[in-house]
C-alpha positions as CSV (number, residue, x, y, z in Angstrom):
1,M,4.2,21.9,29.2
2,S,4.5,18.1,29.5
3,Q,4.9,15.9,26.4
4,L,1.4,14.7,26.7
5,S,-0.1,18.1,27.2
6,R,1.9,19.5,24.2
7,R,0.5,16.7,22.1
8,R,-3.0,17.3,23.2
9,F,-2.5,21.0,22.2
10,L,-1.4,19.9,18.8
11,F,-4.3,17.5,18.4
12,T,-6.9,20.1,19.2
13,A,-5.3,23.1,17.6
14,G,-4.2,21.5,14.3
15,A,-7.5,21.6,12.4
16,T,-8.4,24.6,10.3
17,A,-11.9,26.1,10.1
18,A,-12.2,24.6,6.6
19,G,-11.3,21.2,8.0
20,S,-14.4,21.1,10.1
21,L,-16.6,20.6,7.1
22,A,-16.6,17.6,4.7
23,L,-15.4,18.5,1.3
24,K,-18.1,16.8,-0.7
25,G,-20.0,13.6,-1.0
26,C,-18.7,11.1,-3.6
27,T,-21.9,9.8,-5.2
28,S,-20.7,8.4,-8.4
29,P,-23.1,6.0,-10.2
30,Q,-22.8,2.4,-9.0
31,S,-21.4,-0.1,-11.4
32,S,-23.7,-3.0,-12.5
33,T,-20.7,-5.4,-12.5
34,P,-21.3,-8.1,-9.8
35,A,-18.7,-9.0,-7.2
36,T,-16.8,-12.2,-7.5
37,G,-19.0,-15.0,-6.1
38,T,-22.2,-13.0,-6.1
39,S,-25.2,-13.3,-8.3
40,Q,-27.0,-10.8,-10.5
41,A,-30.6,-9.8,-10.0
42,S,-32.7,-8.7,-13.0
43,G,-31.9,-5.2,-14.2
44,G,-28.1,-5.6,-13.6
45,A,-28.0,-4.7,-9.9
46,P,-26.2,-6.9,-7.4
47,A,-28.6,-9.4,-5.9
48,P,-29.8,-8.8,-2.4
49,A,-27.7,-10.7,0.1
50,S,-29.1,-13.7,2.0
51,G,-28.5,-14.3,5.7
52,G,-29.6,-13.0,9.1
53,G,-29.5,-9.6,10.6
54,G,-33.2,-8.5,10.7
55,G,-34.7,-5.4,9.2
56,L,-32.5,-2.3,8.7
57,E,-33.1,0.6,11.0
58,T,-31.9,3.0,8.3
59,T,-30.6,2.8,4.8
60,S,-28.5,6.0,5.1
61,A,-25.0,6.7,6.4
62,R,-22.2,9.1,5.8
63,L,-18.7,7.7,5.9
64,G,-15.4,9.7,5.6
65,Y,-12.2,8.7,3.9
66,I,-8.7,10.1,3.1
67,A,-7.5,9.6,-0.5
68,I,-4.9,6.9,0.3
69,F,-5.0,3.2,-0.5
70,E,-6.4,2.3,3.0
71,S,-9.7,3.9,1.9
72,T,-10.1,1.5,-1.1
73,P,-12.7,-0.9,0.4
74,L,-15.0,2.0,1.3
75,I,-14.8,3.5,-2.1
76,I,-15.2,0.2,-3.9
77,A,-18.1,-0.8,-1.7
78,Q,-19.9,2.3,-2.9
79,A,-18.7,2.3,-6.5
80,K,-19.5,-1.4,-7.1
81,G,-22.8,-1.4,-5.3
82,F,-21.9,-3.6,-2.4
83,F,-23.5,-1.2,0.2
84,A,-26.7,-1.2,-1.9
85,K,-26.7,-4.9,-2.2
86,H,-27.1,-5.2,1.5
87,G,-29.9,-2.7,1.7
88,M,-27.8,0.4,2.5
89,T,-28.9,2.3,-0.6
90,D,-28.0,5.8,0.6
91,V,-24.4,5.5,1.8
92,K,-22.4,8.6,1.1
93,V,-18.6,8.1,1.0
94,V,-17.2,11.6,1.7
95,K,-13.6,12.8,0.9
96,Q,-11.9,14.6,3.8
97,A,-9.3,17.3,3.5
98,S,-7.1,16.0,6.3
99,W,-7.1,13.7,9.3
100,G,-8.0,16.8,11.5
101,A,-11.0,17.4,9.3
102,L,-12.1,13.8,9.5
103,R,-11.8,14.0,13.3
104,D,-13.9,17.1,13.4
105,N,-16.6,15.7,11.2
106,V,-16.9,12.6,13.4
107,V,-17.3,14.8,16.4
108,I,-20.2,16.7,14.9
109,G,-21.7,13.6,13.3
110,S,-24.0,13.4,10.2
111,G,-26.7,15.4,12.0
112,G,-24.3,18.4,12.0
113,G,-23.1,17.9,8.5
114,G,-20.3,15.5,9.4
115,V,-20.0,11.8,9.2
116,D,-21.2,8.7,11.1
117,G,-18.0,6.7,10.6
118,A,-14.8,6.6,8.7
119,Q,-11.5,5.1,7.8
120,F,-9.1,5.8,10.6
121,Q,-5.4,5.6,11.5
122,M,-5.0,3.9,14.8
123,P,-5.6,4.5,17.7
124,M,-7.7,7.6,16.7
125,P,-11.0,5.9,17.6
126,H,-9.6,5.1,21.1
127,M,-8.4,8.7,21.5
128,L,-11.7,10.1,20.4
129,T,-13.4,7.9,22.9
130,E,-11.2,9.2,25.6
131,G,-11.4,12.9,24.4
132,L,-7.6,13.1,23.8
133,I,-7.8,14.7,20.4
134,T,-10.9,16.8,20.6
135,T,-11.5,20.4,21.5
136,G,-12.2,20.7,25.2
137,N,-11.4,17.0,25.6
138,Q,-15.0,16.1,24.5
139,K,-15.4,12.4,24.6
140,V,-16.9,10.8,21.4
141,P,-17.3,7.1,22.0
142,M,-16.3,5.0,19.0
143,Y,-16.4,1.4,17.9
144,V,-13.6,-0.2,15.9
145,L,-15.4,-2.6,13.5
146,L,-13.0,-3.7,10.8
147,Q,-9.5,-3.4,9.5
148,T,-9.5,-1.9,6.0
149,S,-6.0,-3.1,4.8
150,T,-2.5,-4.0,5.5
151,H,0.8,-2.6,4.0
152,G,0.6,0.3,1.5
153,N,2.7,2.6,3.6
154,G,6.3,3.8,3.3
155,I,8.9,6.2,4.5
156,A,10.2,8.5,1.8
157,I,13.4,10.5,1.9
158,A,14.4,13.6,-0.1
159,G,17.0,13.0,-2.8
160,K,19.6,15.2,-1.2
161,H,20.2,12.5,1.4
162,A,21.0,9.7,-1.2
163,G,24.1,7.7,-0.4
164,K,23.9,8.3,3.4
165,N,22.6,4.7,4.2
166,I,19.1,5.9,5.1
167,H,17.4,2.6,4.4
168,L,15.5,0.1,6.5
169,D,18.3,-0.4,9.0
170,L,19.4,3.1,10.1
171,T,22.4,1.9,12.2
172,Q,25.0,3.0,9.7
173,A,23.1,6.3,9.1
174,K,23.1,7.4,12.7
175,P,26.4,9.4,12.5
176,Y,24.9,11.3,9.6
177,F,21.8,12.2,11.7
178,D,24.1,13.3,14.5
179,Q,26.0,15.6,12.1
180,L,22.7,17.2,11.0
181,K,21.7,17.7,14.6
182,A,25.1,19.2,15.5
183,A,24.9,21.6,12.6
184,N,21.5,22.8,14.0
185,T,19.8,21.5,10.8
186,P,18.2,18.4,12.3
187,F,16.6,15.9,9.9
188,T,12.9,17.0,9.6
189,A,10.4,14.2,9.1
190,A,6.6,14.5,8.7
191,Y,3.6,12.3,9.5
192,T,0.0,12.9,8.8
193,F,-1.6,13.0,12.3
194,P,-0.1,13.1,15.8
195,G,0.0,9.8,17.7
196,A,-1.4,7.7,14.9
197,N,-0.1,5.1,12.4
198,Q,2.2,7.2,10.3
199,E,3.9,8.9,13.3
200,L,4.3,5.5,15.0
201,W,5.9,3.9,12.0
202,I,8.5,6.6,11.6
203,R,9.2,6.7,15.3
204,Y,9.7,2.9,15.4
205,W,12.0,3.0,12.4
206,L,14.1,5.8,13.8
207,A,14.4,4.2,17.3
208,A,15.3,0.8,15.8
209,G,18.4,2.5,14.3
210,G,19.4,4.2,17.6
211,I,17.9,7.6,16.7
212,N,15.7,9.2,19.3
213,P,12.7,10.7,17.5
214,D,12.1,13.2,20.3
215,T,15.7,14.6,20.6
216,D,17.7,13.7,17.5
217,V,15.3,14.8,14.7
218,K,12.4,17.2,14.2
219,L,9.0,15.7,13.6
220,I,6.1,17.7,12.1
221,A,2.5,16.9,11.0
222,V,1.2,17.6,7.5
223,P,-1.8,16.3,5.5
224,P,-1.0,13.5,3.1
225,P,-1.5,15.6,-0.2
226,Q,1.0,18.2,1.1
227,T,3.8,15.7,1.6
228,V,5.0,15.7,-2.0
229,A,4.8,19.5,-2.3
230,N,6.8,20.0,1.0
231,M,9.4,17.6,-0.2
232,K,9.7,19.5,-3.5
233,T,10.2,22.8,-1.7
234,G,12.8,21.3,0.6
235,T,10.9,22.1,3.8
236,M,11.2,18.5,5.0
237,D,13.7,15.7,4.6
238,G,11.3,12.7,4.8
239,F,7.8,11.6,5.5
240,S,5.7,8.7,6.5
241,T,2.3,8.3,4.9
242,G,0.1,5.9,2.8
243,D,0.4,5.1,-0.9
244,P,0.3,6.5,-3.4
245,W,2.1,9.5,-1.9
246,P,5.4,7.9,-1.0
247,Y,5.6,6.2,-4.4
248,R,5.3,9.6,-6.1
249,I,8.6,10.7,-4.6
250,V,10.4,8.1,-6.7
251,Q,8.1,8.5,-9.7
252,E,8.8,12.2,-9.9
253,N,12.5,11.9,-9.0
254,I,12.1,13.9,-5.8
255,G,13.7,11.3,-3.6
256,F,13.7,7.6,-2.7
257,M,12.0,5.1,-0.3
258,A,13.9,4.3,2.8
259,A,11.6,1.5,3.8
260,L,8.2,0.0,3.3
261,T,6.2,-0.7,6.4
262,A,5.7,-4.2,4.9
263,Q,9.5,-4.6,5.4
264,M,9.3,-3.2,9.0
265,W,6.5,-5.5,10.1
266,K,5.2,-8.1,7.6
267,D,1.4,-8.3,7.4
268,H,1.1,-5.5,9.9
269,P,-2.2,-3.9,10.9
270,E,-2.8,-0.7,9.0
271,E,-6.0,1.4,9.0
272,Y,-9.4,0.6,10.3
273,F,-13.1,1.4,9.8
274,A,-14.8,2.7,12.9
275,M,-18.2,4.3,13.7
276,R,-19.7,6.4,16.4
277,A,-20.9,4.2,19.1
278,D,-24.2,6.0,19.4
279,W,-24.9,5.4,15.7
280,T,-24.0,1.7,15.9
281,D,-26.0,1.1,19.1
282,K,-29.1,2.8,17.4
283,N,-28.6,1.0,14.1
284,P,-27.1,-2.5,14.8
285,N,-28.4,-4.2,11.7
286,A,-27.5,-1.3,9.4
287,T,-24.0,-1.4,10.9
288,K,-23.7,-5.0,10.0
289,A,-25.0,-4.3,6.5
290,I,-22.3,-1.7,6.1
291,L,-19.7,-4.2,7.3
292,K,-20.9,-6.8,4.8
293,G,-20.6,-4.3,2.0
294,I,-17.0,-3.5,3.0
295,M,-16.1,-7.2,3.5
296,E,-17.4,-8.0,0.0
297,A,-15.4,-5.1,-1.4
298,Q,-12.3,-6.3,0.4
299,Q,-12.7,-9.8,-1.2
300,W,-13.2,-8.3,-4.6
301,C,-10.2,-6.0,-4.3
302,D,-7.9,-8.9,-3.3
303,D,-8.6,-10.7,-6.5
304,P,-5.7,-9.8,-8.8
305,V,-8.0,-9.9,-11.8
306,N,-9.8,-6.9,-10.4
307,R,-6.8,-4.7,-9.5
308,K,-6.9,-2.9,-12.8
309,E,-10.5,-1.9,-12.3
310,V,-9.7,-0.9,-8.7
311,V,-7.1,1.5,-10.0
312,Q,-9.5,2.9,-12.6
313,I,-12.1,3.6,-10.0
314,L,-9.7,5.2,-7.5
315,S,-8.1,7.4,-10.2
316,G,-11.5,9.1,-10.9
317,R,-11.9,12.8,-10.2
318,E,-14.5,12.1,-7.5
319,Y,-12.0,9.9,-5.5
320,F,-8.2,10.3,-5.8
321,N,-8.0,12.3,-9.0
322,L,-4.7,10.9,-9.9
323,K,-3.5,9.2,-13.1
324,A,-3.8,5.4,-13.1
325,E,-0.1,5.1,-14.0
326,I,0.7,6.5,-10.6
327,L,-1.6,4.2,-8.7
328,T,-0.9,0.9,-10.6
329,P,2.7,0.0,-9.5
330,P,2.1,0.3,-5.7
331,M,-1.3,-1.4,-6.0
332,E,0.5,-4.3,-7.6
333,G,3.3,-4.4,-5.1
334,N,5.9,-2.9,-7.4
335,Y,8.2,-0.5,-5.7
336,N,11.4,1.1,-7.1
337,L,12.9,2.1,-3.8
338,G,15.8,4.0,-5.3
339,D,19.2,4.9,-3.8
340,G,20.7,1.6,-4.9
341,Q,18.3,-0.6,-3.1
342,P,16.8,-3.7,-4.8
343,A,13.3,-3.1,-6.2
344,V,10.3,-4.9,-4.7
345,N,8.1,-6.8,-7.1
346,D,5.6,-8.8,-5.0
347,I,1.8,-8.1,-4.8
348,K,1.9,-9.5,-1.2
349,M,4.2,-6.6,-0.2
350,G,1.7,-4.1,-1.5
351,P,-1.8,-3.3,0.0
352,L,-3.9,-6.3,0.9
353,F,-7.5,-6.1,1.9
354,W,-9.0,-9.5,2.8
355,K,-6.2,-12.0,3.5
356,D,-2.4,-12.0,4.0
357,S,0.0,-14.7,4.9
358,M,-1.1,-14.5,8.6
359,G,-4.8,-15.0,7.7
360,S,-7.5,-12.4,8.0
361,V,-6.8,-8.8,7.2
362,S,-10.4,-7.6,7.7
363,Y,-10.9,-8.9,11.3
364,P,-10.0,-6.3,13.9
365,Y,-7.7,-8.2,16.3
366,K,-7.7,-6.7,19.8
367,S,-4.0,-7.5,20.0
368,H,-3.3,-5.0,17.3
369,D,-5.3,-2.2,19.1
370,T,-3.2,-3.1,22.1
371,W,0.1,-2.5,20.2
372,F,-1.0,0.9,18.9
373,I,-2.0,2.1,22.3
374,T,1.1,0.6,23.9
375,E,3.3,2.5,21.4
376,N,1.6,5.7,22.3
377,V,2.3,5.1,25.9
378,R,5.9,4.3,24.9
379,W,6.4,7.8,23.5
380,G,4.4,9.7,26.1
381,L,1.6,10.4,23.7
382,M,-0.9,8.7,26.0
383,P,-0.7,8.5,29.8
384,Q,1.2,5.7,31.5
385,S,-1.8,5.2,33.6
386,T,-3.9,4.2,30.6
387,D,-5.8,0.9,31.3
388,I,-4.9,-0.5,27.9
389,K,-7.0,-3.7,28.1
390,A,-10.1,-1.8,29.4
391,L,-9.8,0.8,26.6
392,V,-9.4,-1.9,23.9
393,D,-12.3,-3.9,25.2
394,K,-14.5,-0.8,25.3
395,V,-13.7,0.4,21.7
396,N,-13.0,-2.8,19.7
397,R,-16.2,-4.5,18.7
398,E,-14.8,-7.6,16.9
399,D,-18.0,-9.4,18.0
400,I,-20.0,-7.3,15.5
401,W,-17.5,-8.2,12.8
402,R,-18.0,-11.9,13.6
403,E,-21.8,-11.6,13.4
404,A,-21.6,-9.8,10.1
405,A,-19.2,-12.3,8.6
406,K,-21.3,-15.2,9.6
407,E,-24.4,-13.6,8.1
408,L,-22.5,-12.9,5.0
409,G,-21.6,-16.5,4.7
410,V,-17.8,-16.1,5.2
411,A,-16.2,-19.5,5.6
412,D,-15.7,-20.6,9.2
413,A,-12.0,-21.0,8.4
414,D,-11.7,-17.3,7.6
415,I,-13.2,-16.2,10.9
416,P,-10.5,-15.9,13.5
417,K,-11.1,-17.9,16.7
418,E,-8.9,-15.7,18.9
419,T,-8.8,-12.0,19.5
420,T,-5.0,-12.0,19.4
421,R,-2.9,-12.9,16.4
422,G,-0.1,-14.2,18.7
423,V,3.4,-12.8,19.2
424,E,4.3,-10.2,16.6
425,K,7.9,-9.7,15.4
426,F,9.4,-6.6,13.9
427,F,12.3,-6.2,11.5
428,D,14.8,-5.4,14.3
429,G,14.0,-8.6,16.2
430,V,11.8,-7.0,18.8
431,T,8.6,-8.9,19.7
432,F,5.3,-7.9,21.0
433,D,2.9,-10.0,23.1
434,A,-0.4,-8.3,23.6
435,N,-0.8,-10.3,26.8
436,D,2.2,-8.5,28.3
437,P,2.6,-5.0,27.0
438,S,4.8,-4.1,29.9
439,A,7.5,-6.6,28.7
440,Y,7.6,-4.8,25.4
441,L,8.0,-1.4,27.0
442,K,10.9,-2.8,29.1
443,A,12.5,-4.4,26.0
444,V,12.6,-1.3,23.7
445,K,15.7,0.8,24.3
446,I,14.6,4.2,23.2
447,K,11.3,5.4,24.8
448,N,9.8,8.3,26.6
449,V,8.4,6.5,29.7
């Protein structure tokens, strides 16, 4: 079985029967507190937004999320009334058991009890569009509409590996990895869904240190909430996933953080909001109303004054169901990495939702879609024959983001003028130019192409 075929098998076989159903709708009462910069209508509800867009085709939508920080804007848009402000009064934000469950719920759509759109790791929307991760290779056309956040990810390591130089730069740790492999006990690392963000982060990190992720270690897929439990039982040596799960490893003295993705690629693209193309095409104004609600939530979340309330909302039983003390440090950019490494204390190294030092977080740059797909090609997770530009152009609808932003009244300076953010640079000195993905594939030393 080829690498690509094996991956497709994992994609389609990984979901359980329970995963095909959404767990529950999170329909907590909406707060009457207005967003920063918005007005209050009588009765305490957020005032209706002004701007274009025309009449809404529907006021209902079902949106899926995974309980990690990347879902924050969707949760806040519901909890703080931003969806309702823009006329989407019946939006259900529905917790998913796993990425496989989310995928399955998108495939069946809200008409079958699933969801119309969701928070996604990348490039899941592109793989759904191409039928690469669905049973029977069913194609489910998707539109990428918005980036939910940057940062908020890390690679956690079991405490038994302390003192082995397993940090951001793995060069000095390679002999240790080689020893584990020679002893037939290879380093076992987990990610949360094949071919998507968390697998790509851990693959890049390993390869940058001279460790081949396909031959020198063992990689497995587990849902985010199981990562801590698996680390405790010793069934895996490390994992890559979103906050707050990596942070809990240090918090509960299970292990340490080898690296933050913010250290690997400053202001990197993280997770995205995407919807079924058929729903968007049928409901263009409702789609923009949803985007406006998420954008306002992103702006509100990025105000440090609101971070405490963000944590209180996320900690609720209907959302993350975790103590606020666990969520607060990573939300504020405070990471005790452990294993003798300097602590990180910088809110700009934690999750950001609206702006980072490069400009817009929310805008879905096509150049970032291009990297995620190129990285999949690098590892044989997508065919070498993939027409990357055509696929990005088909799935990425940054034009809808622009329309929604203008109708919302976003300042012109905050609306990117180009679909590429320019040449990106990683911690190991490698660069990526979306205008020439082949040059990147030639430059990286470890690959499966």
